[in-house]
Structures are given as structure tokens and as C-alpha cells.
N, C-alpha and C positions, 0 to 999 in steps of 0.2 A: 504494500500500500504506500502511496506517495504521501509524504507528510503534509504537503500543500492541500491535499484533499481533506485533511482533518483540522486545519487551522483556519478559523473564520476571519472574515474581513470586518474590521471595526472593533474598537475597544469595548463597546457595549456587548459584543458577541464573544468576547475572549473565552478561551477554553482552559479549564483548570488543568494543572500539570498531571495530576493523578488520572483524570479522565483521559487526557491525551495519551499517557503511557498505556492505559488499558486499550484504547482504540487502536493503537499501533502494535499492541502485543509485544511491547519492548520495555526494557528498564529505562530509568531516567537518563543514565549516561548515554545510552544509544540514541534516545530521542534528542538530547541536547547536541549530539554529534550531527544528527540529520539537520537540525535547525542551523547549526554552524555552517554546514555545507550549503544550505540555501543562501544564507547571508554572505558567504564567501564567493558565491557564484558571480559571474560577470553580468548577470541579468539585473539591471538597475531598477526593474519594476518589482522585484521580489525582496521582501524584508519581513522577518518574523521577529516580534519584540514581546517583552514581558516587562511591565512597569513596576514589578515587585509590589503591587498594591493589592494582591490577593485575588485578582480577577483571572490571571493566567495569560496564555499566549494568544496573539492575534496578529493579523496582517493589517497595517494601518490603512484606513480609508483615505481617499484623496484629500479630504478636509481635515486630516489629523496630523498635519506636519508639526503642530505644536507638541503633540505627544511623542513624535519621533525625536524632536529636539530635547525633550525631557529625558527620553531613553538614552540618547547619545551622551548627554551630560552624566547620567548615571553610570554608563559603561566606561566613560573616560575616567571618572572618579575611581571606579573599581580597578581599572588598569593601573592608575598611578599608585593605588594601594598595593597592588601586586608587585610593581617595580620597587616600591619601598621595601617590601619583604625580600626581594632579590638582592637589593643593596645591603640589607642587614646580613644576609647570608654571605655575601662577598666580604664584608668587614669581618665577620666571624672567621671565615676560612683564611683570611690574610692576617689574622691576629698574630702578634709576635714577630712578624716579618720585619727585617731590619730596615727595609725601605718601604715606606708607605707611599703608594702611588697616588699622586694628585689626580682627582677626577678630571678627565679631559673635557674641555668645553668644546663641543662639536661646532657650535656656532662660530666661535673664534677660529677654530681650525679651518673651517671652510670659507672664511672671509678672504677677500683679495682687495688690495688697495686699488684705487683708481689709477695710480701711477703704474703699478704692476700690470694692470689690465691693458693700459695704453701701450706699455712696453711689449707685451705679448702680441698685441695687434700689429705693432710696427715690424715685428719679426716675420710676419706672414707675408 
């Protein structure tokens, strides 16, 4: 069964996680993997979200962009929390090392001055 057949459109029609698991005859992890596959697909018309408000999973209706923005903020926050935990693990694993590595600022690393850019252009 295709998971998209089980996920309704519109927040008001959201499907509870346990009901979805039963419909799909799968465990929660398998269902979440299928949802991730849909969301990772190249089809920009497909999105499955859960606002963590107890209602469950749904595909946003065309007039629910505000809910997609709320979900996106929720997911970004969750992601930054996970990265914070990864940083803590890195600190833990590097404890006691003689040289503490300074965190690399990728923005600074990837910057190029206007003079450098002009010099590179003149070499071409």
C-alpha cells in the first residue's frame, strides 16, 4: 500500500500515528521511513507533516502554507537540537586531547575578498 493513499489532505483531516501504523500494517519506524522518502522525493507537490499537536499526519492543503511554515520552524529547531547533541559528543570524544580544535567558521572560510575576486578575473 502506498503511504500517500493513507495520508489525508488538510490539517483538519490529519490521521493519528497509531491508526496510520495499523492501516499500513507496519511499525512506527517503517512508517516514518516511508514519510521521509516522500518528503525527500524530488516531487515538490508532495509533503507529509505532523505539527506535534496530537492530530497526526497530513498533507497540507493549498491554503495551509502557514502550517507548513510552523512545521518547518519546528523541524529546524529539532535539527539544531540534534546538532547540539552531536557537538557535545564531539567534545566528549576529544576530551583530554592536547590540542583543542577551534570550530571552523565555514562562512569565513568560504569568503573571498573583492580584490581576490578581481585578481582571479584578470587571470582568465
